[in-house]
C-alpha positions, 0 to 999 in steps of 0.5 A, a space after each residue: 506462574 501467578 501474575 503477582 510473581 510474574 509482575 515480581 519477576 519483571 521488576 526484578 529484571 528491570 531493576 537489575 538492567 537499570 542497575 547494569 546500564 545506568 542511562 539510556 538515550 535516544 534521539 529527536 529530530 528537531 526543526 532548525 529552519 523552515 524556509 517555504 518549502 525548505 526545511 532544515 532539521 537536526 537530530 538531538 541526543 537525549 540521555 537519560 540517568 537512572 538513579 542507583 536507588 530506582 533499580 535497588 527499589 524495583 528488585 527488592 519490590 519485585 522479590 516481595 511480589 514474588 514472595 507474596 505470590 508464592 504465599 498466596 497459593 
């Protein structure tokens, strides 16, 4: 498979995943209190929403790269 087509395929997969999931979340650990050797921490969850237009653009760009990659034979 040509590199351009491979990049296009990856973009299509990422775009479909973005449309299917819509968001992802991750957790960070933050210091709440630090008194001498005693440290108190708290986990904080962050959620990132993925706009639908980003997923659609990734799929369209990936399909375009696949078409261009096949034509450049």
